[in-house]
N, C-alpha and C positions, 0 to 999 in steps of 0.2 A: 706747593706744599713743601718742596725741598728746602727752600730758604727759611721757612718758619721753623722747621725741624732743626736746621743748622743753627739758627739764632738761639733756640731754646737750649740745645746741647752745649753750644759755645759758652753761654752765660754760666751754666752749671759747672762746666769743666774749668773755665778760667777761675771762677771763685774757689773751686775746690783745690786747684793747684796752688794758687796764691795763699790759701789758708794753710796748706801743708808746709809751704816755705816759712810762714810766720810762726807756726806752732811746733812744739817739740814732741808731739805725740808719737812720732816714729823713732825717736832717739832716746827718750826717757824710759827708765825701767817701769815695768807694768805696775800700776797701782790703780785700783778700781776708781777711786774718787778723782784721781788726776785724769784718767781716761774720760770719765764722765764729764768733768769740767771742760775738757777739750771738745767733746762732742756737743755739749751745750752751746759752746761758742760757734762751732761749725754749723749746726742746724740754724742757729740764730742768724748767722751771716748769710746763709743760703736763702732763708725765709725773707729777710729784709731786702736781699738782692732781687729776688723774683717779684716781690711786691712792688719794688721801685720801678722795675721795667714794666710791670703790668699797669701801674698808675700812669706811666708815660703813654702807654698805648691807649689808655682810656680817653685821652683828650683828642684822639683822632689826628695824629700828626701826618700831614700830607707828605712831608719830606721822605719818609721811609716806605710809603705806599708802593713805589715801583719795585723796591728790593724785596718786600714781603709778598708781593703779588696782589695788592689791593687791600682795601679796608676789611673786606670779608675774611681774608687770611690773617690780618692783624688781630681781628677779634677772636679768631680760632686760637692764635698764640696767647692772647689775653686770657682766654678760658683755661688753657693748659697751665699758664702761670698761676692763675687763681687756685686751681686744684692742687698744684704743687705746693703753693704757699700754705694751703690748708693742711696737707699731709705733714709738711715740715714743722708747722706750728704745733701740731698734735705731738709729734715726736719730741720736739724741744720741750714742751710742757711736761711730758712723761719723764724725760731725763731729769727735769728739775724736781718733780713731785714724787716719783716712784721710790727713790732711795729714802726719802723722808718717811714715806709710808712704811717701808720695810724696817727702818730703825724704830719707828713707833710701835710696830707689831712685835719687836724683839727678834726679827729674823736677820738683822744685820747690825753690826756694831758701829756706833758713831765714830767718825774719824777723829783722831787726836790732833788737835791744832798744835803746830810747832810754836814753841815760845820764841819771842824775839830775842836776838842776841846783840850784845853791844860790841860790834866789831869795828868801831870807828865811825866817824861821821858819814852819813849817807848823802847821796846826791839830792839836792833840793827838788821837790816835785813841782812841776809847773802849775800855776794857779788854776788852769782849766781842768787839770786832772784832780786837783784838790776839790774843786767844785763837783766834779763827777762823783767822787767818793762820798761827798756829803749828801748826794741825791740818790744813792743806791736803793735805799728802802722805798722811796717814792716811786722810782723807776720800776722796781720789781712789782709793786702793788698795781701800778697803772698797766704794766705789761700783762699781768694776769687777767685783769678785767678786759683789756683790749683783745686778748686771745679768745675769750668767750664771745666777744662781739664778732670777731673775724669768723669763728665757726658758724655762728648763727646767720650772718649776712651772706657768706659764701654758700652755705647750704640752701638758703632761700633763693639765691641767684641760680643754682643748679636745678631747682625744682621747676619743671616746665608748667606745672599746674598753678604755680604762684602767679597771680595776674600781673601782666606787664605794667599796668599803671602803678602798682605798688612796688614792683621790682625797680622801676625807674626811680622811685623816690628813696627806697631803702638802700639801693646800691650806691647812691651818692654819699651815704653815711660812712662808707669805707674810706673816704678821703680823711674824715676826722679820725677814724681809728688808726689809719696809716700814720698820721702826724704824731699820735701818741706813741706808736711803735718806733718811730724815728727817735724820739726822746729816750725811750727804753733802750734802744740799740746804742745810741751815742754814749749814754752813761755807763752801760754794763759791758760794752766791748772791752776785751782784754787790753790793758794799756800798751803792752808790748807790740800789739798789732799795728798801732799807729805809726811806728817807725819802719814798718814793712810795707810793700806795695799793696797789700790787701786793704790797709787802712784808708789810703787816698782813694782807692777804687770804690770802696763802700761809701765813702763820703760823697763822691761824685754821684753815685747812684741815688743816694738819699737826697742830695740837693736837687737833682732832676725830678725825682718823685715828689719832693715837697712843692716845687714850683707847679707841677702838674696837679697836685692836690688842691692848691689854691685856685688854679684855673677852674677846676671842677666846682669847688665850693662857691666861687663867685659867679658861677654859671656863664663862663666865658668860652666854653668848649665850642669851637667852630664859629665863633662870633663874626669873624671876618668873611665867612662864607654863607651868611644868612641873608635871606631876602623875604620881604612880605609880598604876598600876592592875594588875588581875589578869585574865587571860583566863578568861571564864565559859563561852564557847561557841565552837565551831568548826564551820563548815558548808562542806564542799568540793563545789563544783559542777564535776564532772570534765569535762563536755562543753565548757564554755567556760573551763576552767582558772581559775576564780574561787574564792577562799577568803573566806568570811565570818567575820570575827573580832569577837566581842562582848567588850568590856572593861568591867569594873566599877572605877571610880576609887576609890582609897583617900584621895586628897587632894581639896581643894576645886577646883572648876572654875568659871570665870566664865560658862560657857555659850557657845553658838555659834549662829550663824545657818545655816540650810540653805544649802549651797553652799561653806562654808568647809572648810579642810583643816588637818591637824595633822602634825607630825613625830613619828613613832613609832619608838622604839628597842626592838626585840625582842632584839637581840644587841649588847652594848656594843662588841664588836670590829668590828662592821659599821657602827655609827653610826646616826644617825636618818635615816629615809626619809620623804618627804612622801606622805601618802595623804589623799584626800578623805574627809571624814566622811559616811557614808551613812545616818546617823540624825539625826532632829531632836532638839532638846534638851527633855527633859521634867522637868528638875530631879531626876532619879533617880540621877545619877552614872554613867549608862551611855552608852557610845559604841560605834558599830558601824562597821566598815570592810569594804569589799569590795576585795580585792587580787587582781589578775590576775598569773599567773605568766608574765611576759613577759621576765624577766631571769634571770641566773644565781642571784641571791639570792632574788627573789620566787618563783621556781619551786620552791625547796626548802622554803618555809614550810609547805606541807601536811604535810610529813614531820617538820619540826623543832619546830613549835609544839605545845604541849600545854595543855589546860585546867589552870589553876592557875599558869601561868607569870606572872612579874612583868614588866611592861613600863613604859616611860616615854613619856609623851605631852606634847608641847609645842605650844601653840597657844591659841586658834584663829587662823588667818591667812586672808587673802583677802577680796575684795570681790565675789565672784560671788554677789550677794545677791538677784537677781530683782526688784529695785526698778524702778519705772517708772510712767509715767502712761498708757501705752497700754491700750486696753480688752481686748486679748488678747496672748498670748505664744506664741511657737513655740520649743519646746525640741528641740535636736538632740543626740543622744548617739551617739558612735561607740565601740563596745566597752565598755571599763571606764569610759568617760566617762559612763555612766549613773548613777554614784554620787551626784553632787550633786542629780540630779533625784529619786532615791529619797528623799533627805532632805527635799526640798521637798514631795514628795507626802505624806509623813508629816505635815509641818507643816500642809498644807492639809486633811488628814483630821481633825486635831484642831481646826483653826481654819478652817472653810470660807470660800471666797471665791467671788465671782461672775464673776471674770475668766475668760474662755475660754482654755483651754490645749490645744495640740496637741503631743504628744511623739513624736518620731521616734527610734526605737531601731534603729540599724544594727549588725548583728553578723555576723561571719564564722564564728562558732562557737556556734550556738544551743544552749542548754541548756533543755530543755522545762520542767523543774522551776523553774528560775530565771525563765523567761518567764511561767509560770503565776502565780507570786507577784507578778511585776511587773504583770500584767493585773489581778489582784485589787486590788492597791494603787491602780492607776490608776482603777479603777471607784469605789473608796471615796473617792478624792480628787477625783472629777469631772474627770478628765483624759482627753482623747481620745488613746489610744495607737495608734501605727502601728509595727509591727514589720517591719523590712526585713532579710532574710537575703541577704548579699552574693552568695553563689553562685547564688541563685535570683532575687532581685529586682534585683540590681545596686546600685550606689552611689546614694544620694540626691543629686539635682541640684536646682538652683534651679528648673528647669522643673517637675520633679515635685512639689516642695514647693508652688509657687504654684498648681499645678492642684488639689492636695489641700486647700489652704487658700486659697480665693478671696479671703478678707479679709486676706491677708498684709500689705497696705500699712498696715493699722491695727495691726500687731503689732510687738513687739520680738523679736529672735531671740537665743536663749541657746544657745551651742554649747560642748560639751566632748567632745573626742575627738582623733584624730590631727591634727597641725598642718596637713599638706597638705590634708586633707579640709576643714578649717575655712577655710583660706585660699581654696581654690577656690570654696567655697560663698559666702563673704563677697564675693569679687570679682564673682561673677555676680549676687548680690542687689543689691549697690551699683550695678551697671550697669543694673539694672531700676528703680532709684530709691530703694532703701532708704537711709536716712540712716546715715552711718558710726557715729554714736553709738548707733544702735539695734541694732547687732550686737555682742554681748558674747561674748568668748571667753576661756577659761582657757588660759594659755600653758604650763602644767604641764611646764616644762623647767627644772630647777634647775641645769643645767650649761651 
């Protein structure tokens, strides 16, 4: 989380400082409309800057995954950028519209435009800026309509009740809206900014964002990491509503580390959904997923999926990789969050380690068959398994964890499960002295 916060703040701070260098807002005498003009430019620059970075993150760039802490953290940053762009866009729109409303209502006087003076020949204006001036009216009109589209699409993306299959389709429209806003920003950005560092920086951000927008529009996101497979086996654990899906890939797969996830498309009309891979890689072309029926779509999979169905898999992604120098690890799984630990235990079974592992599996819907298999795997992988049933044993707390693992201070903690559960456990363990970098959590929220 530290690096995504750093990236977010660094982008806003750098854009703000370079804008201050380019604008005379701090040195010019106060005039309301001059200040308003500067703030319109400022909010516009920040908005297109965060949109550009957000558009880049939307194409799932592998290169920055290690720095940001995995694709799940990248998507959290993408969400923050989207909310920030929404807020900045509203402020930008109000700065443009509100003074006009006040003048129309007679609450403010219209500014007097300065007459042009003949003070000798002026410097010729480059052709590109002459073109920009000729397009100002169009850019303003398109920008206003794009603003309304941004508000609608971002609000829909933030509504958890909005079905994923529709979100998947409508969210792609943001690429089109973004391209309109790039035109709006190019035409209306203050000419003087182009000769200052802020101009080239914004141009680079918009270029990167534009390329990413076209990647999205042409549906090339993750195309080099896709593989087609066929479902070989389906196992439905009814008591805990978990469906085991084994897939045999027909295309090449680069392999994956235990703890990583992939986007799986069972139904093209629904789009890809992220699921943790619950099998280690054995170079046999097989992947296994355990999918819990917790949503409208996943709840239907036991009835709709059949052996022999073709699926698309894209990945792997994520850095939930169990690396560290501590002599022991504590794994905490909440519900279907057990999947990365299953994969890791399979890897330990094939490649034994001496590191001590305690796995806490907390479930509110125990399935004895599933638990039996989990216990057998844990024994073969030399992992100490603790099964906690919520209705009987209560939720795992930091106190309970530290009592059951007295050597917890020499361990790193790896958590996968409900966000609230993880946040509470993290806060309590950090209060007891655990280092922040020793608590690893998958944020598994792609919206």
